[in-house]
N, C-alpha and C positions, 0 to 999 in steps of 0.2 A: 615503456617497459618492454624489454626484449625477451625475458625469460621469467617464468614463475616456478617455484619449487614448493612442494608440499612440506608441511611441518614434519621434522624428523628425517628429512632426506639424508641418506648416509654420506653423500659426497657433495660438498659445497664448492662451486666453481671459484676460481680466484677473483678477487675484487679489490678495488682501490679505496673505496670509502663505504662505511656502514652507517645507516641512519635508521633507528627504530621507526616502525610505521606510525606510531602515535606522536612522533616528534616531527613528522613532515610539515605540518602546519607552521610550526615554529621556524623550521628551516626556510619555508617559503614566505615567511612574514604574512601569513594569511590573517585577514580580518573579515568580519561578517560582510562588509561591503565589497570585498574583493573575491568572495567565493564564486567561481564560475557556476552558473545555474541554468544550463540549457533545459528545455522542457523534458528531454529524455537523454540519458547517456548509455543505456543498454541497447544492444543491437535489436533490430526489428525481429519479431517472432516469425518463424517460417510460415509462409502463407498456408501451406497444407495443414499445419497444426491448428491454425485459426479456423479454417474451413471445417475441420472435424468438430470443433466446439459449436460453431454456428449450426451445424447439422443436429447436434445433440440438443441444443437450446430451442430450436424451432423458430417459429415466426417471431420477429422482434417488434411486437405490437404493444408491448408494455415496457416501462422503465426497468432496467435490469440492475439489481443491487447485489453485490457480493458481500458475504458476511464472514468475519473471523472474530471469535469472542474469547479465545484463550490461547496461551502459548504453551511452551514446555513446562510441565508441572514441577520439574526439578530446578527450574530457574530460581535463583535466590530471591527475586522480587516478584515471583509469580502471584503471590497472594494480593499484591497491590494492583497488578495490571490485568489479570484475567477475571472474567465474569462468567456467570452461567448463561446459557443460551436463553433461558426463560426470561432473563432480565431485559432482553430485547423485544419482549412481547408488545410494548407500546407502538413500535414501528411496523409490526407485521400485519396490521390491518390496513395499511396503506395500499394504494392501487399500483403495485409493482411486482415484478418477478424477483423473488429472493433466491439466491444461489449460495449454498454453503461452500466456502473455500477452506473449511476447517479440517486439519489433519488430526487423526486420532482423537475424535470427540470423547469426552469423559462419559462415564456410565449414565449419570443423570441427564446429560445433554442428549445422549442417544435415545433415551426414553421420550424426551420432549420432541426430538427430531422426528421420531417415528409417528408421533401424534399430529405433526404439522405437514399435511400434504402440500401446503403452499410454499414449503421450502425445498428447493431442488438440491438433493444430496448427491454430489458427483465425486465424493472423496476417493472412491476406488480408482478413478481415472487420473487423480493428481499424483502421478508417480515421481515427478521431479519438478524443479523450478521452471523448466521450459513448458511443461504442461500447464502449470499454474499461470505462467505469463501469457500463454495462448488464451486461456479462459478469461483472464483479466482483460485482455484486448477486445473481448467480445461483450464486455459489460459497460454500463454507463457510469457506475460509481462503485467503489469498495468502501465499506465501513468496517473498521478493524480496531482491535486493541494494539498495543505496541509489540508487534511480533515481526518476524522476517518478512511477512507479506506486506506490511506497511512500507518497508524499504523497497521491496520488489516493485510494488505498484508505483511508488514515487519515482523510482529509477526508470520505469517504463514511460513516465510522463502521462500516466492515466490519473483521473480524478480519484482521490482517496481522502476519506475523513477518518482521523485517528483519535481514539479516545485515550486520554492520558490521565494517570493518577495525579494527585496533588503535588507529589514530589516525583517528577518524571526522570527518566534517564537524561543525563546532562546534554546529550546531543539535541534534545528538543528545546533547550533553553527555557526561559521563563517569560511570562507576561506578553505572549504574542500568540496569534492563532495561525501563523504561517511558518514555513520552514525555509531557511536560506538555501538548503540543498534541493528541495523538492517544490518547485513553483506550483504544482497541481495539488499539493497537500493542504488540508485545512485541519487545524488542531482543536479538539474539544476537550477542555481541561476540567478536572474536578476543582471545586472550590475547597475552602478550608474544612468543609463538612466531610470531605473524603468519601463522598457518596456518588455512585454512578447514575442513580436515578435522575437527578436534575440534568446530568449530561445527556442522557438518552432522551429526556423530554425536549431539550434544545435541538437535538438531532432530528427528532420527529417533526418539529415545526419547520425546520429548514428543509428537510426531505420532502415534506408535503408541498412546500412552495416549489421545489425543484421539479417534482413530478407533475405539478399542475402546469408548469411552463414547458414541459417536454413534449415534443411531437416526433412520431416515428420518422426516421430518415429513409429515403429511397434506398433499397438494397442494391448494392453493386458488388462486383467480384473483389476478392482480396481484402486488404486492410483499409481501403480508402474511406469506407463509411465510418469506421471507428475513428480514424485520424481526423476526418472532417468534423465529426461530431464533437470531439474533444476541443478542437479549435473554436467551434461555434460556441460551446459552453464557456470557454475561457473568455471569449469576446463579450458575452452577455454578463459575465461576472456572476454567474449563478452559483458557482461553487466557491467563491471567495478567493480565487487564485489570482496571483499577480501576473502581469504580462511577462512573456518570455524575455530573459536577459539577452543582451547582444552576444553574438558569437565571439569567443575568444580563442586564442591559439593554445592556451594551456589546457591540459586534461582536467576535467572537473574533479573536485574532491568530494567524495561521498562521506557520510558519517563514519564509515568503516576506517577512514583515514585518521580519525581521532580516537581510535580505540585499538587495543591489541586484539580484540575479538572481531571476526568478520561481521559485517552488517547483516548478512543473510543467514542468521542463526535464530532459531526460535528461542 
């Protein structure tokens, strides 16, 4: 792509062919087995931004877990995808450092958040997606509902566990716990009960096993520790991710290519 224009741009340059964004997979004859899926397709986060977060987080002597429990409340499907922070209580007693990646927590969540000194709330520093990406690069895992953060973490190639309603957005497909776009993602779906409690119970069991197998990595400068740790976890198959796909010449298609709406929207 040589140029990008914002929606509503007053003057559109001359062009020869027009194809709606959501029709690109049809034009490319894309199938599930042909979706390019490198471990990451977003550019690396600036080292200085990562170092700022490492300084805020302190010593990395415990497993770090980022949390996102709700999206934009005006989203038409928000009542199915978002949960209250208190619903995550079963996992909060595990031996990990929990970091809130939540933007604009709701009133009842703020009350619970203030009562939990074991959850690090850094929302005031999450000013844009670059800031969130830098923080994510310093974590070992992100657990989230279906929000923009799920797509951001997947596109960064970082481990992410995504809680999905029984009837999810079509981009997550059905009857599978992985994503063809995000090799480091693992999907935890509601059953026909449409209840998140069993989902969180399954996550607790899996997270407890992951924490038990984790060991602090030697600290080094820059992003090397984060990258090396991700590769090691993938190799051990502790997060249920598939091996990286072979490199291909074509640009990878993100879920945003199948929708008229950008993937990075809450």
